[in-house]
N, C-alpha and C positions, 0 to 999 in steps of 0.2 A: 658293806663294802663301800669304801670312799671313792669319790669321783676321781681322786688322784690315781688310784689303781686303774680305773676304767680308762683314764687318759694315757697312761703308761702303755696299756695294751693297745689302745687305738694308735699311738704314735708308731709302735712297733710294726703293727699290721699294715699301716700306711706306707711305711718305708720299705717293707719287704713285699708288699702286695700279696699277702697271704696270711690267713688266720692260722693255719698249721704251723708255718714257719715261725710266726709271732710267738705262738704258744710254746714251741720248742725253744726259742731264744730266751723266753721269760721263766722256763721251768714250770709250765702249767699245761693242763689238757686243752685240746682244741675246743671241747664244749664250754669249758670255762671261759676261754678267750671269746667265743662267740656270745656268750651271755654278757660279758663286759661291754662289747660293742653294741648289743642290743639295748642294754640299759643307758649307754651314752646316746644312743640314737633317739631313745624315748625322752631323755632329758633335753636334747636340743631340738627335738621335734622334726627332724629331718633325716633322711637315709644318709649314711656316711659312705656306703660302699654298694657297688653293684656285684652281686655274687656271680662268678663265672665258674665254667667246668674245672678250670684250673686258676686258683687264686681269686683275687677280688680287684675291682677297678674303683679308685676313689672318685667320690662325686665332688662337685664344686664346693658344697658345704664342708666336705673333709679337707679340701685344699685350704680353705679359709681357716678352719680350726687348727690344722697342722701348722700353718705360718704363724698363728697366734700363740699356740702353747708349746710348740715343738722346742723353740730355744730356751724357754723358761724351765721346761721340764729337764731338758739336758743339763742346764746349769744348776738346777737343784741337785740332780743325781750325781753330778760331779762334785758338788760341795759335800754332800752326805758321804760320797765314797772317800774324799779326802780326810773327813773325820774318822772314818772306820779304819783306815789304814794308818793314820797318825803319821809318824816320821818315817815309816818303812819305805825303802826304795829297792829297786830290782824286780826281778820277775822275768817270766818268759814273754817275748814279743816275736810274732811272725810277721815277716815282711815279704811281699811277692812283687816281682817286677822283672823287666827284661834283663837277662844275664849280662849284656854288653854295658848297659848303663850302671847296673850295680857295680860291676867290676870297675868302671872307669870313674864313677862319681860317688858312690855310696860306701862300699865295703871298707876302705881304708879309714874313713872317718867314723867308723862306729867304735873304735877302740876305747874312748872315753866311757861309754855306756857299759862295755865289759868290765871296766874298772869300778863301776858303780854297783855291780852285782846283778846286771841285766843279763839274761840269755837270749841271744838273737838267733832266731830260725829263718833262714832265707829260702824262698821258693822262687824258682824261675819258670818262665813260660811265655807263651804268645798272649795276645790280648784276651782272647776267650778264656784261657786258663787263669790268667791273672784275675779277671772279674769273678770267675767261678770260685776261686779261693777266697775272694774277699766276700762274696755274697753268702757262702755257706759258713762263714766265720772261721775258716781255716786260717786265713790271714787276717791279721789285725790292721795292717797298713798295705798299701799297694801303690806301685808306681806305674803309670800309664802314659801313653803318647796320645791318647784320645780324650776328649771332653767327657767328663763323668756325668752321670744323671744325678742332678742335684736333688731329685726327689728322695733318693735313698742314701746318697753319699755326701759327705763333706769333702771338701778338697781345697788345695792351694797350689798355685803354679809354682813349679820349682825353678825352671829356667826355660828360655826359648832356644831351641837348636837351630842351627842354619845348616842347610844341606850344601855340601861342596862337591864339585866334580874333581877328583884327584887322580894323579897317576905319577909314575916315577920320572925323574928329571930327563933320563934318556929318551922315554916315550914322549915326553913333552917337547923335546927338541926335534923329535921325528916328525911330529904333527905341525910344529910351528905356533905362533902366538895366537892365531885365529883359526882354528881348524873348522872345516865344514862338517855337516851332519855325516856326509858320505865318508869322509876321512876317519871321523871317530867310530863310526859303525863298521869300518873294516878291521878294527883291532878288538881283541877279545874283551868282553864286558864280564866282570865279576859282580854278582848281585846277591842281595839277600834273599829272594825268591823269584818266581816265574812272573809275578805281578809287577815287578818293579817299582814298589812302593816309594823308594827314596829317589830313584832316577826320574820319574815321570814330571814332577814339577821343575827339576833343574833342567831337563832336556827341552821342555816346553818354553821355559823362560829364554834358554839361549837360542833356539831355532824357530820358535813360534809355531810348532806343530808338535802333536803328540808322538811319542816314540812307537816305532813298529818293529824295532830289532828284538832280537832274543839274547838272553845271557848265554856266554860260553860256559859259565860255571856258576852255579847257585849254591850258597851255603848260609844258613841262618845264624851267623856268628860274625859281628863286625870286626872283631879282633883278628880272626883269620883272614877276612878280606882285606884289612888293612896290611897284614903282613904279606900277602900274595902280591898286592899292588906295589908295596916298597920293593919286592923283588922283581918288579917289572913284568910280571906275568899277565897283566891286563890293567883295566882302569875301572873305576867305580865311583859311586857317590856315597859319602860318608857324612855323619853329623860332625859339626866343627868340634865338639868336645872330645870325639873320638880320635880325631887325627891332628889335633892342635900341636902336640909335641913333634910329630913327624913333619908337619909343615915348618915348624920353627927350626928344626935341625937341618932342613933341606932334603930330607929322605923322600918327600912328596912335594908335588907342585899342584896347586889349584888353578883350574881354568874358571873359576867361578869367583867374581869380586865378592868379598864379604857383604858390602852394602847392597848387592843386588841378589843375594842368596835367598831362596824361598825359606820359609821358617815354619816351625811347628812347636807347640807347647808341650812340655812334660808336667805331669802333675802328681802330687802325693795326694793319695785318696784313702778315706776311712769310712766305715759304717758309722753314722751318726750315733747309734745305739752304743757303740763300743766306747764312745767318750765318757761313760760313766766309770771307766776304769783308769785310775791315775797313772798306772804304769804305761798304758798306750799313749795317754796324753802327753807324758813325759817324753817318750820316744819320738812321737810325732813332732813336738815342739823342738826337740833337739835336732832332728833332721832338717826341719824348716829353717832352723838358726843357721845350719851349715851353708845354706843358699841365700841367707840374708832375707828370709820370708817370714810371714806370719800366717795365721789360718784366715783364708779369705772367705770361706763359705761353710 
């Protein structure tokens, strides 16, 4: 058995932090994967993993080895895969992400891929579901608003969203140009959830203290929230990409200056091991191209 096979098993176990998951990903048995790791540990003369009740933890030697060989092994497998598939295009690719962002920024742009013979399967959910789909290889690519773990994932920033406090023009006139926290709290807040993740940084920036108010209505769909705010049923905080058209048309007014708005990054994320499949690389690069990006990590 060549050291190349051992290294491939090592990289998969390192990224997945599990011998059993690495074995499943590579289509081999767990004992065989363990033997590969043991052989590599004998060769380098150092332990690469600390075995735990659930999974494994990489040692410093493993970190060093993964940094040295991981990118080269990924590149070699991508090149071999491109020879194997030749000029073929198309195939099925699964994408996971927040439904609001996929609706606003992704879905319409996928049409050229469909014309190239790709079949796109979209999965939506919250952060935990998105990462679960990615980690169990149900999703090939994922979109997330949290910084990915570069230990297991490759990623690139898609865009930086700005959070804006928005309301209908009639409600804005009722409040005046510089409403106080008390005035704003007296009106119905429509929020994504009880924790107010979008509101907190905006409120704190405006009033220099954390919000203590509760939402009058919570609904985990930014599109519905925007519709309700446009109709004057309350106020909310939305990402700029979600409400740009409503602001431009005058259906919404923002109390947050764009230059002062709190920001957050959105990322396209992939399992590094999946980059051996040209169809996933193609779709990844296509999506990044839609945002003027390249693969950063």
